[in-house]
N, C-alpha and C positions, 0 to 999 in steps of 0.2 A: 270621340274624335279619332280618326284613323291614324294620324301622325303620332298622337300620344300613345296609342295602343302599340304601334310599330316600335316606338322607342322602348317601351316597357318590355316587349318581347325580345328585342335585341339585347337589352341589358341582361335579361334572364338567360338568353342563349350564351352570352359571354361568360356569365357567372358559372353556368353548368360545366363549361369547358375550362374553367380557371384561366380565362383570358383577361388580362388587365387592360381593358379598353372600354370605350363607351361611344354612344351615338349622340351628338349634340344637335338639337333641333331648334332653330330660330326662324320664326315666321313673320313675314311682313306682307303687305298687300299693295300692289301698284304696278305701274308699267315697267317694262324692261325690253332689252333687245337681245334676241337669240339668233346666232348664226355662226357659220364657219368663218373664222378670222385668222389673220396672220399668215406668215410664210409656211408654217407647219400645217395650215388648214385644219385647225382644231375647232371643235364646237365650243362656243363660249357664250356666257350670259353676262351682260353688262347693263349698268344703269343705276340710278339713285336707289331704286328698290333693292338691288343687290347690295349696295353699299350700306344701306340702313340695316338690312338683315345681318350683314357681317359684323356690325358694330353694336348689336343689341346688348352685349355684355353678359349673357348667360352662358354657362358651361354645361347646361343640361337641356332645358326646354323653356322657350319663352315666345310670347306673342307680342308684337308691337300693338300700339293703340289701334292702328288701322285694321290689322288682322283681327283683333278682339271684336271690333265693331261689326265684322262680317259674320260672327257667330250667332246662332240662335240663342234666345234667353236660356234654354235648357243647357246648352254647352257653355255659356258664360259662367254658369254656377260652378263649373269645374276648375275655375281659375280665381286667383286673388291678385289684387293690384300690388305692384312693387315699385317703389320709387327711390331715388332717381336713377336713370331716366325711367319714365313710366314703362313698365313691362307687366305682362300678365303671366304668372307662373301657375303650374298645377296647384290646387288648393292644399295638398298635403306635402308640398315640397318646401324645404328650408331655403332661404336665400343664400 
């Protein structure tokens, strides 16, 4: 999975430079609204999908049930189920 690889590369990049930071990746699947909004004319993303993603509860990498169902069987094997709430974390990651 490209997002998992990107996150691992980013962690390695931070570590090589002794930067105390990380990339949090939470993935959900669904509809959303994207557009320029507000007085400042900023590009923004809103909707239930965004809210679910923001509240997945992982500080590293997590997939919602809906995102997990979109994976191929081969990619599903890279994750393990974690509850509650139901999340799918990389198989070698601790909760």
